[in-house]
N, C-alpha and C positions, 0 to 999 in steps of 0.2 A: 390766784386772784388776778383780775384784769383791771388795769387802770383806765378809766374813761375820763378824758379831759372835757369838761363842760364849758369852761370859760378860761380866761387868761391865767387865773391862779386857782381855779376850782378843779379838784380831782375827786372822783368817786370810786371807791374800791368795790368791785362786784365779783362774786364767785364765778368760776368758769361756767359758761352756759352748758346745759345738759346736752348729752350726745343724742342727736336726732336719730341716728341709726338704730338706737335702742328704743325708740318711741313708737307706740302703736299708731300714731297719726302720721308718721313719715311715710312717704312713698317716692319711688323713682318716676319721674315724668317722662313722657314720650318726647318732649321738647329738648333738642340737643343744646340749645342756648341756655335754657333754664331747667337743668336735669333733676332738681330736687324740689319736692313739694310738701306742703303741710295741709292736711285735710281740715284741721280746726280753723286755721286762719285763711284758708283757700287762696294760697298764692304759690307761685313757683319762683325759684331763685337759683343763682349760681352757687352761693354759699349754703351752708346748712341753715335751715329756717330759724333755728334757735339763735344763731348769730345775727340774723336780720331783725329778729324780735328784740334782742338786746340793743342793737344799734338804734332802732326806732323808738323804743320805750325807756331805755336805761335800766331795765330790770330783766331778770331771766324769764324764760317762757313759763307762764302759769299753767299751761295745758299739758306739760310733759307727763306721759304715763308709760312706765316701763313695760315692755313686751313680756308676756308670760315666759318663764323659763330663763330669763336673763337676770344678771346681777347689776346693780347700779355701779 
């Protein structure tokens, strides 16, 4: 579980974000500054895209799809 502080006394418990490395939408970018990208949300980032989605929305990535042959 991850604690997210929303306000001075407000905390929200959220499950760990999904592992983007196991997602069909994840790819490695050519950009050395932003090496990770998400095809669904069309952005590049230093962090895993699921961490950025969690930070921006307060919820886990709704588009995660496990690659074939992998276990969650």
